[in-house]
C-alpha positions as CSV (number, residue, x, y, z in Angstrom):
1,M,18.1,-2.6,40.8
2,S,14.5,-2.3,40.0
3,V,13.4,-0.3,36.9
4,A,11.1,2.6,37.6
5,P,7.7,2.3,36.0
6,V,6.8,4.3,32.9
7,L,3.2,4.4,34.1
8,E,2.2,4.3,37.7
9,V,-1.3,4.4,39.2
10,D,-1.4,4.7,43.0
11,E,-4.5,4.4,45.2
12,L,-6.8,5.7,42.4
13,E,-10.3,6.7,43.3
14,V,-13.1,7.4,40.8
15,S,-16.8,7.9,41.4
16,Y,-19.8,8.5,39.3
17,G,-22.0,10.5,41.6
18,A,-22.4,8.4,44.8
19,V,-21.2,5.3,43.1
20,A,-17.5,4.4,43.7
21,A,-16.3,2.8,40.4
22,V,-12.6,2.6,41.2
23,R,-11.5,2.1,44.8
24,G,-7.9,2.4,45.7
25,V,-6.5,0.9,42.5
26,S,-2.7,0.7,42.3
27,L,-0.8,-0.7,39.3
28,E,2.4,-0.1,37.4
29,V,3.7,-0.7,33.9
30,R,7.4,-0.8,33.2
31,A,9.1,0.0,29.8
32,G,8.5,-2.7,27.2
33,E,5.9,-4.6,29.3
34,I,2.5,-5.6,28.3
35,V,0.4,-5.5,31.5
36,G,-3.1,-7.0,31.6
37,L,-6.1,-5.8,33.4
38,I,-9.0,-8.3,33.5
39,G,-12.2,-8.7,35.5
40,P,-16.0,-8.9,35.1
41,N,-18.1,-6.3,33.4
42,G,-18.5,-3.2,35.6
43,A,-15.3,-4.0,37.6
44,G,-13.8,-0.6,36.8
45,K,-11.3,-1.6,34.1
46,S,-12.3,0.9,31.4
47,T,-12.9,3.6,34.0
48,T,-9.3,3.1,35.1
49,L,-8.1,3.6,31.5
50,H,-10.3,6.7,31.1
51,A,-9.0,8.2,34.3
52,I,-5.4,7.7,33.1
53,M,-6.3,9.4,29.8
54,G,-8.1,12.3,31.6
55,L,-11.5,11.4,30.2
56,V,-13.0,11.1,33.7
57,S,-11.9,12.9,36.9
58,A,-10.2,11.1,39.7
59,R,-11.5,11.8,43.2
60,G,-8.1,10.8,44.8
61,G,-4.9,9.0,44.3
62,A,-2.1,9.6,41.8
63,I,-1.3,8.9,38.1
64,R,2.3,9.4,37.0
65,L,4.0,9.1,33.6
66,E,7.8,8.8,33.9
67,G,7.4,10.2,37.4
68,R,5.4,13.3,36.3
69,S,1.8,13.7,37.5
70,L,-1.0,13.4,35.0
71,L,-3.7,13.7,37.7
72,G,-6.2,16.4,36.7
73,S,-4.8,16.8,33.2
74,K,-7.0,17.2,30.1
75,P,-6.9,14.4,27.5
76,E,-5.1,16.6,25.1
77,R,-2.2,17.1,27.5
78,V,-2.1,13.4,28.4
79,A,-1.9,12.5,24.7
80,R,0.9,15.1,24.1
81,S,2.7,13.6,27.1
82,G,2.8,10.3,25.3
83,V,-0.2,8.2,26.3
84,A,-2.5,6.9,23.5
85,L,-5.9,5.1,24.0
86,V,-7.5,2.7,21.7
87,P,-11.1,2.7,23.0
88,E,-13.6,-0.1,23.2
89,G,-15.6,-0.1,19.9
90,R,-12.7,1.2,17.8
91,R,-14.3,4.6,16.9
92,I,-12.6,5.0,13.6
93,F,-13.9,7.7,11.2
94,A,-15.9,5.7,8.8
95,G,-16.2,8.4,6.1
96,F,-12.4,8.9,5.9
97,T,-10.0,6.7,4.1
98,V,-7.7,4.3,6.1
99,E,-4.8,6.6,5.5
100,E,-6.7,9.7,6.5
101,N,-7.6,8.0,9.8
102,L,-3.9,7.2,10.3
103,R,-2.9,10.8,9.6
104,L,-5.3,12.0,12.2
105,G,-3.2,10.0,14.6
106,L,-0.2,12.0,13.5
107,A,-1.8,15.3,14.5
108,G,0.1,17.2,17.1
109,R,3.3,15.2,16.8
110,S,6.2,17.5,17.5
111,E,8.8,15.3,15.7
112,R,9.1,14.6,12.0
113,G,9.3,11.3,10.3
114,D,5.6,10.8,9.6
115,G,6.4,8.6,6.6
116,D,8.5,6.3,8.8
117,A,5.7,6.1,11.4
118,L,3.2,5.1,8.7
119,E,5.6,2.4,7.3
120,E,6.0,1.0,10.8
121,V,2.3,0.4,11.2
122,F,2.0,-0.9,7.7
123,D,4.6,-3.5,8.5
124,L,2.7,-4.4,11.6
125,F,-0.7,-4.6,10.0
126,P,-0.3,-5.5,6.3
127,I,-4.1,-5.3,5.8
128,V,-4.0,-1.6,6.7
129,R,-1.4,-1.0,4.0
130,E,-3.5,-2.9,1.5
131,F,-6.6,-0.9,2.2
132,R,-5.0,2.4,2.8
133,R,-7.0,4.1,0.0
134,R,-10.4,2.6,1.0
135,D,-13.0,4.2,3.2
136,A,-12.6,2.9,6.7
137,G,-16.3,2.3,7.0
138,V,-16.2,-0.6,4.5
139,L,-13.6,-2.6,6.6
140,S,-14.7,-5.6,8.7
141,G,-14.7,-5.3,12.4
142,G,-11.3,-7.0,12.7
143,Q,-9.8,-4.8,10.0
144,Q,-11.2,-1.7,11.8
145,Q,-9.6,-2.9,15.1
146,Q,-6.2,-3.2,13.4
147,L,-6.7,0.3,12.0
148,A,-7.6,1.7,15.4
149,I,-4.5,0.2,17.0
150,A,-2.4,1.4,14.0
151,R,-3.8,4.9,14.4
152,A,-2.7,5.1,18.0
153,L,0.7,3.7,17.2
154,V,1.6,6.3,14.5
155,A,2.0,8.8,17.3
156,R,4.7,6.7,18.8
157,P,3.3,6.8,22.3
158,K,5.3,6.0,25.4
159,V,2.3,4.0,26.7
160,L,-0.5,2.4,24.7
161,L,-3.8,1.8,26.5
162,L,-6.0,-0.9,24.8
163,D,-9.6,-1.3,25.8
164,E,-11.0,-4.7,24.9
165,P,-9.3,-5.1,21.5
166,S,-10.7,-8.6,20.9
167,L,-14.3,-7.7,21.7
168,G,-16.7,-9.1,19.0
169,L,-13.9,-10.5,16.8
170,A,-13.8,-14.0,15.3
171,P,-11.2,-16.3,16.8
172,K,-8.9,-16.1,13.8
173,I,-8.9,-12.3,14.0
174,V,-8.3,-12.4,17.8
175,D,-5.1,-14.4,16.9
176,V,-4.1,-11.6,14.5
177,V,-4.5,-9.0,17.2
178,F,-2.5,-11.0,19.8
179,D,0.2,-11.7,17.2
180,A,0.4,-7.9,16.6
181,L,0.7,-7.4,20.4
182,A,3.5,-9.9,20.5
183,E,5.3,-7.9,17.8
184,I,4.5,-4.6,19.6
185,R,6.2,-6.1,22.7
186,A,9.2,-7.3,20.6
187,R,9.6,-3.7,19.4
188,G,9.9,-2.5,23.0
189,L,6.5,-0.7,23.2
190,T,4.7,-0.4,26.5
191,V,1.1,-1.5,26.8
192,L,-1.7,-1.6,29.4
193,L,-4.3,-4.0,28.0
194,V,-7.9,-4.4,29.2
195,E,-9.2,-7.7,28.0
196,Q,-12.2,-10.1,28.4
197,R,-10.2,-13.2,27.5
198,A,-8.8,-13.8,31.0
199,Q,-6.7,-16.9,30.7
200,R,-5.3,-15.9,27.4
201,T,-4.3,-12.5,28.8
202,V,-2.7,-13.9,31.9
203,A,-0.7,-16.4,29.8
204,F,0.3,-13.6,27.4
205,A,1.0,-10.5,29.5
206,D,4.1,-9.9,31.6
207,R,1.8,-9.4,34.5
208,T,-2.0,-9.2,34.9
209,Y,-4.1,-7.4,37.5
210,L,-7.5,-8.8,38.2
211,M,-10.2,-6.3,39.2
212,S,-13.5,-6.9,40.8
213,N,-16.0,-4.4,42.3
214,G,-13.6,-1.5,41.7
215,Q,-10.5,-3.0,43.4
216,I,-7.5,-5.0,42.4
217,R,-8.0,-8.5,43.8
218,L,-5.0,-10.5,42.4
219,T,-1.7,-9.9,40.6
220,L,-1.1,-12.8,38.3
221,A,2.0,-14.1,36.4
222,P,1.9,-16.1,33.2
223,A,2.4,-19.3,35.2
224,D,-1.0,-18.6,36.9
225,A,-3.0,-18.8,33.7
226,N,-4.5,-22.2,34.7
227,D,-5.3,-21.3,38.2
228,T,-8.9,-20.9,37.3
229,D,-10.3,-21.5,40.8
230,R,-8.4,-18.6,42.3
231,M,-9.4,-16.4,39.3
232,V,-13.1,-17.3,39.5
233,A,-13.1,-16.6,43.3
234,A,-11.6,-13.2,42.7
235,Y,-14.0,-12.4,39.9
236,F,-16.9,-12.8,42.2
237,A,-15.3,-11.2,45.3
238,A,-17.7,-8.7,47.0
């Protein structure tokens, strides 16, 4: 018996004025999966995440979390429903301490156990624990990325949306981020991952969708990571 998806996007349509940014995109993420979303710049990947989060309005289609519609919801309701977004560029609060940034992620939680939630992310990202009293603005880019992911995780979301977490990071720090994602998967968390590192994402994720020109062109399994000819052709599909 197939498992119902936690997050389901069906025939999603998003436009910016007369420009169609997302055209009939359908994807699903089941509990405990890390699902990748790759493609060239301007393919519509970030717009898809923003539509799920309610940051941009969908012109058509459906977005469902555990079978309940999120279409037309404000970002605050989407967050309360259990979806957390780590945006491209981290967007941490530089003038706040690391721990103050984390506590912002706890705002609006209906359940208790804030201390346990903090300890969970400290275990996942030891550098966040080490620098918890420092201003977030003094952290390196890689450290800020770890903080941004940790801040989203303290809310214990049902689905974590990650937008280009490796962007601008040194290879060693990219390894740290992917190691953390492997641990997140081992803990049973559910992730939709937008990434620029196509082959690595395909090899790592449970399933990866390749977008080009606002549409899903391929659905790839880890075994397809070396099928570069097919991926390149899909990248440049009109």
